[in-house]
C-alpha positions as CSV (number, residue, x, y, z in Angstrom):
1,M,86.4,69.3,86.2
2,K,89.1,71.9,85.4
3,K,86.5,74.2,84.0
4,I,84.5,74.1,87.2
5,Q,87.5,75.0,89.3
6,E,88.3,77.8,86.9
7,L,84.8,79.2,87.1
8,N,84.7,78.9,90.9
9,T,87.9,80.9,91.2
10,K,86.5,83.6,89.0
11,R,83.3,83.6,91.0
12,R,85.2,84.1,94.3
13,Y,87.3,86.9,92.8
14,Y,84.1,88.6,91.5
15,I,82.3,88.3,94.9
16,L,85.4,89.7,96.8
17,K,85.8,92.6,94.4
18,H,82.1,93.6,94.6
19,K,81.9,93.1,98.3
20,K,84.6,95.7,98.9
21,E,82.8,98.2,96.5
22,D,79.5,97.7,98.3
23,A,81.0,98.2,101.7
24,N,82.8,101.3,100.7
25,G,79.6,102.6,99.0
26,L,77.6,102.1,102.2
27,E,80.3,103.8,104.3
28,N,80.4,106.8,101.9
29,A,76.6,107.0,101.9
30,M,76.4,107.0,105.7
31,T,79.2,109.6,106.0
32,K,77.5,111.8,103.5
33,A,74.1,111.5,105.3
34,I,75.7,112.3,108.7
35,K,77.5,115.4,107.3
36,E,74.3,116.6,105.7
37,Q,72.3,116.3,108.9
38,A,75.0,118.0,110.9
39,K,75.0,120.9,108.3
40,K,71.3,121.3,108.7
41,K,71.6,121.5,112.4
42,Q,74.6,123.9,112.0
43,Y,77.1,121.6,113.8
44,T,80.7,122.2,113.1
45,S,83.8,120.2,113.8
46,N,86.6,121.9,115.7
C-alpha cells in the first residue's frame, strides 16, 4: 500500500510539472505566430 501511495505522489508531481511546460510551450508558440503574422503585414507596436 505504501508503494502505491508513493507512486501516486510521483505521478501527480510528474503531471503538474509537464502541464506547466506544455502550457508555456503553447503560449510561446502562439506569441511567436502572432508576431510573425504581424511582421508579414508590417504592423508595429508603439
